[in-house]
C-alpha positions in Angstrom: 7.3 -37.7 -18.7 5.5 -36.3 -15.7 8.1 -37.8 -13.3 10.8 -35.6 -14.9 8.7 -32.4 -14.4 8.2 -33.0 -10.6 11.8 -31.9 -9.6 11.5 -28.8 -11.9 8.1 -27.9 -10.3 9.5 -28.4 -6.8 12.5 -26.2 -7.6 10.3 -23.5 -9.0 8.1 -23.5 -5.9 11.1 -23.3 -3.6 12.6 -20.5 -5.6 9.4 -18.5 -5.6 8.9 -19.0 -1.8 12.5 -17.8 -1.1 12.3 -14.8 -3.3 8.9 -13.7 -1.7 10.3 -13.8 1.8 13.5 -11.8 1.3 14.3 -8.2 0.9 11.3 -6.5 2.6 12.2 -3.8 5.1 9.5 -2.0 7.1 9.3 1.8 6.7 8.9 2.4 10.5 10.1 0.5 13.5 8.8 0.5 17.1 9.8 3.7 18.9 9.7 5.9 15.8 7.8 9.2 16.2 5.3 9.6 13.3 2.6 12.0 12.2 -0.8 10.8 10.8 -1.2 12.5 7.4 -4.9 12.8 7.6 -5.3 14.5 10.9 -1.8 15.7 11.7 -1.8 13.9 15.1 1.6 12.9 16.5 2.1 9.3 17.7 4.8 6.7 18.5 4.9 3.4 16.7 4.2 0.7 19.3 4.4 -2.3 17.0 4.1 -3.7 13.5 2.4 -6.6 12.0 2.5 -7.8 8.4 -0.6 -9.3 6.9 0.1 -10.8 3.6 1.7 -7.9 1.7 1.1 -4.7 3.7 2.8 -3.6 6.9 0.3 -2.4 9.5 1.3 -0.4 12.5 0.0 -0.1 16.1 0.3 3.5 17.3 0.6 4.9 20.8 -1.8 7.9 20.5 -2.3 10.7 23.0 -5.5 10.5 25.1 -6.8 7.7 27.2 -9.7 5.5 26.2 -10.4 3.3 29.2 -9.6 3.0 32.9 -8.5 -0.7 32.7 -5.0 -1.7 33.7 -3.9 -3.1 30.3 -2.4 0.3 29.1 -0.6 0.6 32.5 1.2 -2.7 31.9 2.6 -1.3 28.6 3.8 1.9 30.2 7.5 2.8 30.7 9.0 3.1 34.1 7.3 5.9 36.1 4.8 6.6 33.3 1.2 6.9 34.3 -0.9 6.1 31.3 -4.5 5.5 32.5 -5.5 8.9 30.9 -2.4 9.8 28.9 -2.4 7.5 25.9 -4.1 4.6 24.1 -3.2 2.1 21.4 -4.8 2.5 18.0 -4.7 0.1 15.0 -4.4 -0.4 12.0 -2.4 2.2 10.1 -0.7 1.6 6.8 2.6 3.1 5.7 0.8 5.4 3.4 -1.1 6.9 6.4 2.0 7.9 8.2 5.1 10.2 7.8 8.2 10.2 10.0 8.4 13.1 12.4 11.4 15.3 12.7 11.5 15.2 16.6 
C-alpha cells in the first residue's frame, strides 16, 4: 500500500517545487530610479536579492560613507564616487516607489 503512494508523493513534491519557482517578477530592476517613501530620498537600484519570499534591494544613495576604494570599483566610467554615493541595504518593495525621471 505504501509503495503505491510513493510515486504520488514524489509527483506532488515536484509539482509544488515547480509552481513555487515560476511566475515571480521583481518590481524594480538594477538601474531604475526610485524614491524612498519614508524619507523622500532619491536613489538608484544597484542590485536585488531574493531571500525566501521577499525581494530586497541594494540602493545607490547620495553621500559618501567611507574613503575606501570599494565604492570606486563600482563606479561608472569617469565617475568619482569617494564622496558622492554609497550603497545601502536592505529595502523592500513596499519601501520604494518608481521615480518619474
